[in-house]
C-alpha positions as CSV (number, residue, x, y, z in Angstrom):
1,X,-1.4,6.1,-12.0
2,X,0.1,8.6,-9.7
3,X,3.2,6.4,-9.3
4,X,3.6,6.0,-13.1
5,X,3.1,9.7,-13.7
6,X,5.9,10.4,-11.2
7,X,8.1,7.8,-12.7
8,X,7.7,9.1,-16.3
9,X,8.0,12.7,-15.3
10,X,11.2,12.2,-13.3
11,X,12.7,10.0,-16.0
12,X,12.4,13.1,-18.3
13,X,14.2,15.2,-15.7
14,X,11.2,16.9,-14.1
15,X,11.6,17.6,-10.4
16,X,8.7,15.8,-8.7
17,X,7.0,16.4,-5.3
18,X,4.4,13.9,-4.3
19,X,2.0,13.4,-1.4
20,X,0.0,10.4,-0.3
21,X,-1.4,8.9,2.9
22,X,1.0,6.0,2.7
23,X,4.6,6.7,3.5
24,X,5.7,3.2,2.6
25,X,4.1,3.4,-0.9
26,X,5.7,6.7,-1.5
27,X,9.1,5.5,-0.4
28,X,8.9,2.7,-3.0
29,X,7.8,5.2,-5.6
30,X,10.7,7.6,-4.8
31,X,13.2,4.7,-5.2
32,X,11.7,3.8,-8.6
33,X,11.8,7.4,-9.8
34,X,15.4,8.0,-8.7
35,X,16.6,4.8,-10.4
36,X,15.5,6.1,-13.8
37,X,15.9,9.8,-13.4
38,X,18.8,11.9,-14.7
39,X,21.4,13.1,-12.1
40,X,20.3,16.1,-10.2
41,X,16.5,15.4,-10.5
42,X,14.8,16.0,-7.2
43,X,12.1,13.6,-6.1
44,X,10.4,14.2,-2.7
45,X,7.6,12.7,-0.7
46,X,5.3,14.1,1.9
47,X,2.6,12.4,4.0
48,X,-0.7,14.2,3.6
49,X,-4.4,13.5,3.3
50,X,-5.6,15.6,0.3
51,X,-9.0,16.1,1.9
52,X,-7.5,18.1,4.7
53,X,-6.5,21.6,3.8
54,X,-4.0,22.1,6.6
55,X,-2.1,19.0,5.5
56,X,-2.0,20.2,1.9
57,X,-0.8,23.7,3.0
58,X,2.0,21.9,4.9
59,X,2.8,20.0,1.8
60,X,3.1,23.2,-0.2
61,X,5.5,24.6,2.4
62,X,7.6,21.5,2.1
63,X,7.7,21.8,-1.7
64,X,9.0,25.4,-1.4
65,X,11.6,24.3,1.1
66,X,12.8,21.1,-0.3
67,X,12.8,22.2,-3.9
68,X,13.9,25.8,-3.2
69,X,11.2,27.3,-5.4
70,X,8.2,29.6,-5.3
71,X,6.6,28.2,-8.4
72,X,5.5,25.0,-10.0
73,X,4.6,24.2,-13.7
74,X,2.5,21.1,-13.4
75,X,-0.1,20.2,-10.8
76,X,-1.6,16.7,-10.9
77,X,-4.7,16.1,-8.7
78,X,-4.9,12.4,-8.9
79,X,-5.9,11.0,-5.5
80,X,-8.9,8.7,-5.4
81,X,-10.8,6.2,-3.2
82,X,-13.9,4.1,-3.8
83,X,-16.7,3.8,-1.3
84,X,-20.1,5.2,-0.2
85,X,-21.8,3.5,-3.2
86,X,-25.3,4.0,-1.8
87,X,-26.5,7.3,-0.5
88,X,-29.4,5.5,1.1
89,X,-27.8,2.4,2.7
90,X,-24.1,3.2,3.3
91,X,-22.8,5.1,6.3
92,X,-22.6,8.9,5.9
93,X,-19.0,9.1,7.0
94,X,-17.9,6.7,4.3
95,X,-19.9,8.6,1.7
96,X,-18.4,11.9,2.7
97,X,-14.9,10.5,3.0
98,X,-15.0,9.2,-0.5
99,X,-16.5,12.5,-1.8
100,X,-14.0,14.6,0.1
101,X,-11.0,12.7,-1.2
102,X,-12.1,12.4,-4.8
103,X,-13.6,16.0,-5.2
104,X,-12.2,17.8,-2.2
105,X,-8.6,16.7,-3.0
106,X,-8.9,18.3,-6.4
107,X,-10.5,21.5,-5.1
108,X,-8.1,21.9,-2.2
109,X,-5.1,20.9,-4.3
110,X,-5.9,23.5,-6.8
111,X,-6.6,26.2,-4.2
112,X,-3.4,25.4,-2.3
113,X,-1.1,25.4,-5.3
114,X,-2.7,28.2,-7.4
115,X,-0.2,30.8,-6.0
116,X,2.7,28.7,-7.1
117,X,1.1,28.2,-10.5
118,X,0.4,31.9,-10.9
119,X,4.1,32.6,-10.1
120,X,5.2,30.4,-13.0
121,X,5.8,31.4,-16.6
122,X,3.5,28.6,-17.7
123,X,1.5,26.1,-15.8
124,X,-0.9,23.2,-16.3
125,X,-3.5,21.7,-13.9
126,X,-4.3,18.1,-14.6
127,X,-7.4,16.8,-12.7
128,X,-8.3,13.1,-12.7
129,X,-12.0,12.5,-13.1
130,X,-13.3,9.2,-14.5
131,X,-15.7,7.7,-16.9
132,X,-17.9,7.9,-13.9
133,X,-17.7,11.7,-14.5
134,X,-20.0,11.2,-17.4
135,X,-21.7,7.9,-16.6
136,X,-22.6,7.7,-12.9
137,X,-22.9,3.9,-12.8
138,X,-21.3,0.5,-12.6
139,X,-24.4,-1.0,-14.0
140,X,-28.2,-0.7,-13.3
141,X,-28.0,-2.7,-10.1
142,X,-24.9,-1.3,-8.4
143,X,-25.3,2.1,-6.6
144,X,-22.2,4.2,-7.1
145,X,-23.1,7.6,-5.8
146,X,-20.3,9.2,-3.8
147,X,-17.5,8.4,-6.3
148,X,-19.6,9.4,-9.3
149,X,-20.8,12.6,-7.7
150,X,-17.2,13.6,-7.0
151,X,-16.0,12.7,-10.5
152,X,-18.8,14.8,-12.1
153,X,-17.7,17.7,-9.8
154,X,-14.1,17.3,-11.0
155,X,-15.2,17.3,-14.6
156,X,-17.4,20.3,-14.3
157,X,-14.8,22.2,-12.2
158,X,-12.0,21.6,-14.7
159,X,-14.2,22.5,-17.7
160,X,-15.2,25.8,-16.0
161,X,-11.5,26.5,-15.2
162,X,-10.8,26.7,-18.9
163,X,-12.6,30.0,-19.3
164,X,-11.6,31.3,-15.9
165,X,-7.9,30.7,-16.6
166,X,-8.1,32.1,-20.1
167,X,-9.5,35.4,-18.7
168,X,-7.5,35.6,-15.4
169,X,-4.4,33.5,-15.8
170,X,-3.8,32.8,-19.5
171,X,-0.4,31.2,-18.9
172,X,-2.1,28.3,-17.0
173,X,-4.0,25.5,-18.8
174,X,-6.3,22.9,-17.4
175,X,-7.1,19.3,-18.5
176,X,-9.6,16.8,-17.2
177,X,-8.6,13.2,-17.4
178,X,-11.3,10.5,-17.9
179,X,-9.8,7.1,-17.4
180,X,-11.7,3.9,-18.0
181,X,-10.7,0.6,-16.4
182,X,-7.0,1.1,-15.4
183,X,-5.0,-1.6,-13.7
184,X,-4.5,0.0,-10.3
185,X,-5.0,-1.2,-6.7
186,X,-7.8,1.3,-6.0
187,X,-10.2,-1.6,-5.1
188,X,-7.7,-3.2,-2.8
189,X,-6.6,0.0,-1.2
190,X,-10.1,1.3,-0.7
191,X,-11.2,-1.9,1.0
192,X,-8.2,-1.7,3.4
193,X,-9.0,2.0,4.1
194,X,-12.6,1.3,5.0
195,X,-11.8,-1.8,7.0
196,X,-13.1,-4.2,4.4
197,X,-10.0,-6.2,3.5
198,X,-11.6,-9.5,2.6
199,X,-9.5,-11.8,4.9
200,X,-10.3,-9.5,7.9
201,X,-14.0,-9.0,7.3
202,X,-16.4,-10.1,10.0
203,X,-19.4,-12.3,9.5
204,X,-21.6,-9.2,10.0
205,X,-19.8,-7.4,7.2
206,X,-20.1,-10.4,4.9
207,X,-23.8,-10.6,5.6
208,X,-24.1,-7.2,4.1
209,X,-22.1,-8.3,1.1
210,X,-24.4,-11.3,0.7
211,X,-27.5,-9.2,0.8
212,X,-26.2,-6.8,-1.8
213,X,-25.0,-9.6,-4.1
214,X,-28.3,-11.4,-3.7
215,X,-30.1,-8.2,-4.7
216,X,-28.1,-8.3,-7.9
217,X,-29.5,-11.7,-8.7
218,X,-26.5,-13.9,-7.5
219,X,-27.3,-17.2,-5.7
220,X,-25.0,-17.4,-2.7
221,X,-26.8,-20.1,-0.7
222,X,-23.9,-22.5,-1.1
223,X,-21.1,-20.0,-0.5
224,X,-19.4,-20.0,2.9
225,X,-17.9,-16.9,4.5
226,X,-14.5,-18.0,3.3
227,X,-15.8,-18.5,-0.2
228,X,-16.9,-14.9,-0.2
229,X,-13.6,-13.7,1.2
230,X,-11.7,-15.5,-1.6
231,X,-14.1,-14.3,-4.3
232,X,-13.8,-10.6,-3.2
233,X,-10.0,-10.8,-3.1
234,X,-9.9,-12.4,-6.5
235,X,-12.2,-9.7,-7.9
236,X,-10.0,-6.9,-6.5
237,X,-6.9,-8.6,-7.9
238,X,-8.5,-9.1,-11.3
239,X,-9.5,-5.4,-11.4
240,X,-5.8,-4.6,-11.0
241,X,-4.2,-7.4,-13.1
242,X,-6.7,-7.9,-16.0
243,X,-7.4,-4.3,-16.9
244,X,-7.3,-3.4,-20.6
245,X,-5.0,-0.5,-19.8
246,X,-2.1,-0.6,-17.5
247,X,-1.2,2.3,-15.1
248,X,2.0,2.9,-17.1
249,X,0.0,3.1,-20.4
250,X,-2.5,5.5,-18.8
251,X,0.3,7.8,-17.5
252,X,1.7,7.9,-21.0
253,X,-1.6,8.8,-22.6
254,X,-2.2,11.5,-19.9
255,X,1.2,13.1,-20.5
256,X,0.8,13.0,-24.2
257,X,-2.5,14.7,-23.9
258,X,-1.0,17.4,-21.7
259,X,1.8,18.0,-24.2
260,X,-0.7,18.4,-27.0
261,X,-2.7,20.9,-24.9
262,X,-5.8,18.7,-24.8
263,X,-8.4,19.9,-22.3
264,X,-10.2,16.5,-22.3
265,X,-8.2,13.3,-22.1
266,X,-10.0,10.0,-22.4
267,X,-7.8,7.2,-21.2
268,X,-8.4,3.7,-22.7
269,X,-10.4,2.4,-25.6
270,X,-13.1,1.5,-23.1
271,X,-13.4,5.2,-22.0
272,X,-13.7,6.2,-25.7
273,X,-16.4,3.5,-26.3
274,X,-18.4,4.3,-23.3
275,X,-18.3,8.1,-24.0
276,X,-19.7,7.3,-27.5
277,X,-22.5,5.1,-26.1
278,X,-23.6,7.5,-23.5
279,X,-23.8,10.3,-26.0
280,X,-25.7,8.1,-28.5
281,X,-28.3,6.8,-26.0
282,X,-28.4,9.0,-22.9
283,X,-32.1,8.2,-22.2
284,X,-31.3,4.5,-21.4
285,X,-27.8,4.9,-20.0
286,X,-29.0,3.8,-16.5
287,X,-31.4,1.0,-17.6
288,X,-31.1,-2.7,-18.3
289,X,-31.5,-1.9,-21.9
290,X,-28.0,-0.3,-21.9
291,X,-26.3,-3.5,-20.9
292,X,-26.5,-5.3,-24.3
293,X,-24.8,-2.3,-25.9
294,X,-22.0,-2.4,-23.3
295,X,-21.5,-6.1,-23.8
296,X,-21.6,-5.8,-27.6
297,X,-18.5,-3.6,-27.4
298,X,-16.9,-5.6,-24.6
299,X,-17.1,-2.7,-22.1
300,X,-16.9,-3.0,-18.3
301,X,-17.9,-6.7,-18.0
302,X,-16.3,-6.7,-14.5
303,X,-18.9,-4.1,-13.4
304,X,-22.1,-4.9,-15.2
305,X,-22.3,-8.6,-15.0
């Protein structure tokens, strides 16, 4: 989604400064942006881990220098990673890394760039949460704690900013983005980051996968290690390629919401449907009894089945 936001903004003539941990991915994004941008549009990239304040401060300095400005009008806090599903069983460092990127990146990004927003005539903060910011689950048998906790924090922070900004910086607005299943490589990239790229996984790592899938009721007695590797890779690719909403469509919906001044932007029909269901039946949202209602609306079959 970050790449598509950059592409669509630069295509409209917006100067864009992006940061990411992958220089190669950003170099490709810059090329795509420049190809469609009007002449004179500046598109720059900076390698930074958004969970590290010093690196974000260096990014802000680069923005001032490379773009020759002391202000920005739009801030998109969009970085995300998946991991640390279980608070009980997963390693603490993985849990905290996931939380620190998904929540800390939003908090530190907003802290870092607030002076440049305050210096603008008008500004807008756009924070990416998730449907997991109002439904902390991928189904009743799949722990999803670090990501969900972070996305709830992003949602609450952004909603609280609305009043804060109205009182103390009325020229700045804030929107929280709640995407459903979007066709991105977050599953693939998260696996690589945490050393769980399927083809590289050890037998010990695969034993852990077997145990967790068995707990969910899957019979894997006839599956070899290679079968598991192939299945995991296929699942990650299907998450990217078979999503109901593409990253480009998501970016368009987000930017349309920002233009309209919407403080809450649900992205995808699945996000809208899940929001309705959780509101209708919050008491069973984390029970098996919730699944038939999800399936009846065709929601998140990749996660709950």
